[in-house]
C-alpha positions in Angstrom: 0.9 -3.0 18.8 0.0 -5.4 16.4 -0.3 -5.1 12.8 -3.9 -5.2 13.0 -4.0 -2.2 15.2 -1.4 -0.6 13.0 -3.8 -1.1 10.1 -6.7 0.2 11.6 -5.2 3.3 12.8 -3.7 4.1 9.3 -7.1 3.6 7.3 -9.1 5.7 10.3 -6.3 8.4 9.7 -6.4 8.0 5.8 -10.3 8.1 6.2 -10.5 11.3 8.3 -8.7 12.9 5.3 -12.0 13.0 3.5 -12.7 16.0 5.8 -10.4 17.9 4.0 -13.0 18.9 1.3 -14.7 21.2 3.8 -11.6 23.4 4.0 -11.8 24.1 0.2 -15.2 26.1 0.6 -13.5 29.6 1.2 -10.8 29.0 -1.5 -10.6 30.7 -5.2 -11.0 28.1 -8.2 -7.7 29.3 -9.4 -5.8 28.7 -5.9 -7.8 25.5 -5.6 -6.3 24.4 -9.0 -2.9 25.3 -8.2 -3.0 23.3 -4.9 -4.3 20.2 -6.5 -1.6 20.7 -9.4 1.1 20.4 -6.9 -0.8 17.5 -4.7 -1.1 15.4 -7.6 2.3 15.7 -8.6 3.6 14.8 -5.2 1.1 11.6 -5.1 2.6 10.5 -8.0 6.2 11.0 -6.8 5.1 9.1 -3.3 3.0 6.1 -5.1 6.0 5.4 -7.5 8.4 5.9 -4.8 6.8 3.4 -2.4 6.7 0.7 -5.1 10.0 0.8 -6.2 11.7 1.7 -2.7 9.6 -0.4 -0.3 7.3 -2.7 -2.1 9.5 -4.8 -4.7 12.9 -4.3 -2.5 11.0 -5.9 0.2 10.1 -8.9 -2.1 13.6 -9.0 -3.1 15.4 -9.2 -0.1 13.0 -11.7 1.0 13.7 -14.1 -2.1 10.2 -13.9 -2.6 10.6 -12.0 -5.9 9.7 -14.4 -9.1 7.6 -14.5 -12.3 4.6 -15.0 -10.2 5.5 -11.8 -8.6 5.5 -10.1 -12.1 2.3 -11.8 -13.0 0.5 -10.4 -9.9 2.2 -7.1 -10.6 0.7 -6.9 -14.0 -2.6 -8.5 -12.6 -2.8 -5.5 -10.3 -2.5 -3.3 -13.4 -5.4 -4.9 -14.8 -7.7 -5.1 -11.5 -7.4 -1.3 -11.3 -7.8 -0.5 -14.8 -11.3 -2.8 -14.7 -12.1 -1.1 -11.7 -12.0 2.3 -13.2 -14.0 1.3 -16.2 -16.7 -0.2 -14.0 -17.0 2.3 -11.3 -15.6 5.5 -12.9 -13.6 6.9 -10.2 -11.9 9.1 -12.4 -13.2 12.0 -10.6 -11.3 14.8 -12.4 -13.5 14.5 -15.8 -16.8 14.6 -13.7 -15.9 17.8 -11.8 -15.0 19.9 -14.8 -18.8 19.0 -16.1 -21.0 21.7 -14.8 -24.3 20.0 -16.5 -25.6 17.6 -14.0 -29.1 16.9 -15.4 -29.2 13.7 -13.1 -27.7 15.0 -10.0 -28.4 12.2 -7.5 -27.2 9.2 -9.7 -23.8 11.3 -10.3 -23.5 11.5 -6.4 -24.2 8.0 -5.6 -22.0 6.4 -8.6 -19.1 8.4 -7.1 -20.1 7.4 -3.6 -20.5 3.7 -4.5 -17.1 4.2 -6.7 -15.2 6.0 -3.8 -16.4 3.0 -1.1 -14.8 0.4 -3.4 -11.6 2.1 -3.9 -11.4 2.7 -0.1 -12.1 -0.9 0.3 -9.2 -1.4 -1.9 -7.2 1.0 0.0 -7.9 -1.2 3.0 -6.6 -4.3 1.9 -3.6 -2.9 0.6 -2.5 -1.0 3.7 -3.4 -4.3 6.0 -1.5 -6.4 3.4 1.7 -4.1 3.9 1.3 -4.0 7.4 1.4 -7.7 7.4 4.8 -7.8 6.0 6.2 -5.1 8.3 5.5 -1.5 9.9 7.8 0.4 7.9 6.2 -1.1 4.5 2.9 -0.7 6.1 3.8 3.0 7.1 5.0 3.8 3.5 2.1 2.4 1.8 -0.1 4.3 4.1 1.5 7.7 3.6 1.4 6.8 -0.4 -2.4 6.3 -0.1 -2.9 9.4 2.2 -1.0 11.6 -0.5 -3.2 10.4 -3.2 -6.6 10.7 -1.0 -6.1 14.5 -0.4 -6.5 15.6 -4.0 -9.1 12.9 -4.6 -11.0 13.6 -1.9 -11.0 17.5 -2.8 -12.6 16.2 -6.2 -15.0 14.0 -4.3 -16.4 17.1 -2.1 -16.5 19.2 -5.5 -18.4 16.3 -7.3 -21.1 16.1 -4.4 -21.5 19.5 -4.1 -22.1 20.2 -7.9 -24.3 17.1 -7.5 -27.0 19.2 -5.4 -25.8 18.3 -2.0 -25.5 20.3 0.8 -21.7 20.8 2.0 -22.6 18.8 5.6 -24.2 16.2 3.8 -21.3 15.8 1.0 -18.7 15.5 4.0 -21.1 13.0 5.8 -21.4 10.8 2.9 -17.9 11.1 2.0 -16.6 10.2 5.4 -19.1 7.3 5.5 -17.9 6.0 2.2 -14.1 6.3 3.4 -14.5 4.2 6.3 -15.0 1.2 3.8 -11.3 0.6 4.3 -11.7 -0.5 7.7 -13.6 -3.7 6.0 -11.0 -4.1 3.6 -8.4 -4.3 6.4 -10.6 -7.1 8.4 -11.1 -9.2 5.2 -7.2 -9.2 4.7 -6.6 -10.0 8.1 -8.8 -12.8 8.2 -7.6 -14.3 5.1 -4.1 -13.8 6.1 -4.9 -16.2 9.2 -6.2 -18.7 7.0 -3.9 -18.6 4.0 -0.1 -18.6 4.2 2.2 -16.2 1.9 -1.0 -14.2 1.3 1.7 -10.9 1.5 3.3 -12.4 -1.7 0.1 -12.0 -3.5 -1.0 -8.5 -2.3 2.2 -7.1 -2.1 2.8 -7.3 -6.0 -0.9 -6.2 -6.9 -0.4 -3.3 -4.5 2.5 -2.2 -6.5 0.3 -3.2 -9.8 -2.1 -0.8 -8.3 0.1 2.1 -7.5 1.7 1.8 -10.8 -1.4 2.2 -12.7 -2.8 5.0 -10.3 0.5 6.7 -11.0 0.9 6.4 -14.9 -2.9 6.4 -15.9 -4.7 8.8 -13.7 -2.1 11.1 -12.1 0.4 11.8 -14.9 -1.9 12.6 -17.9 -3.3 15.2 -15.7 -0.1 16.6 -15.1 0.3 16.9 -19.2 -2.5 19.5 -19.3 0.1 22.3 -18.1 3.5 21.8 -20.4 4.8 25.4 -20.0 8.4 25.6 -18.4 7.4 26.8 -14.9 4.8 24.3 -14.4 7.0 21.5 -15.8 9.6 22.6 -13.2 7.4 22.6 -10.3 5.9 19.3 -11.3 9.0 17.7 -11.6 10.0 19.0 -8.1 7.0 18.0 -6.5 7.4 14.4 -8.0 10.9 14.1 -6.8 9.8 15.3 -3.1 7.1 12.6 -3.1 9.8 9.9 -3.9 12.3 11.5 -1.4 9.7 11.2 1.5 9.6 7.5 0.4 13.0 7.2 0.3 13.7 8.9 3.8 11.6 6.2 5.3 14.3 3.7 4.3 16.5 5.1 6.5 14.6 4.9 9.7 13.1 1.1 9.2 13.6 -0.9 12.1 16.6 -3.3 11.3 15.3 -6.0 14.0 13.8 -8.1 11.5 17.2 -8.5 9.6 19.1 -9.1 12.8 16.5 -11.6 13.9 16.9 -13.5 10.5 20.7 -13.4 11.1 20.3 -14.7 14.5 17.6 -17.6 13.6 20.4 -18.2 11.1 22.9 -18.6 13.5 21.0 -20.5 15.9 20.1 -22.8 13.2 23.8 -23.6 12.1 25.0 -23.8 15.8 21.9 -26.4 16.1 23.1 -28.3 13.1 26.8 -28.4 14.6 25.3 -29.6 17.9 23.6 -32.2 16.2 26.5 -33.4 14.0 28.7 -33.7 17.5 25.9 -35.4 19.0 26.1 -38.0 16.0 29.8 -38.4 16.4 29.6 -38.9 20.1 26.9 -41.5 19.6 28.7 -43.1 17.0 31.8 -43.2 19.1 30.0 -44.6 21.9 28.3 -47.2 20.0 31.6 -48.3 18.6 33.5 -48.4 22.0 30.5 -50.3 23.1 30.8 -53.1 20.0 34.6 -52.9 20.9 34.2 -53.8 24.5 31.3 -56.4 23.6 33.8 -58.2 21.1 36.9 -57.9 23.8 34.3 -59.6 26.3 33.2 -62.4 24.0 36.8 -63.2 23.6 37.7 -63.8 27.0 
């Protein structure tokens, strides 16, 4: 399958995670908070693992990690900071607010913010698959693990804002599918702009660092007792371990292809040099024969 097909399949799967909210209706708030607590810890490890075990190593291996890459990482952090300020998609603070006098504006704000957020998720996933299937899969999993607790929070916001559960699920699903638009745009741009992944991969890294550091980790500090802190640490390490495990199943054909291409180039240069030598010898002999004939 093509990178575009992989990207579309991945964002559709991630989008369907929005349906997870319906499963929380029969759960107690205490049990739900415990699940979210572990999922947020796990998502933190997955996001950071994707950045430091997949995205940045790939740029380094390809010799494309430069000062510009660092600037793009910082730009990714700034972009997501601005998005959060403008659109307010830090859902956890809204869920805890039980007073919703303006129910529909709150729901609309959440859906618009989610749509933009998912749009950028599509761009990040598409750009990763443009690099290689393994980087794309790792990024998709990192996004997916982050989406699970977020979609549960989204569902709670929409229901608390006055929407019926069925409508909340439907609107959440429609908002999630904006990621497909992000994939289409990044592939259209990629076909016209060379080296697009050198821009979007560092931006992805910066975005993931911001989400993990500014959104998720602060939530974990709400529980500081030894037991919960230990569970947080284990969950974070488990998320990182999943990302590390993916490195062992990454296809090696890309590297072998590069090596073969390099060897082929060396052989071609060698053949070219031999051809030049033969041509030189032939011309030298021809001149020698010509001089010999002229003397006679």
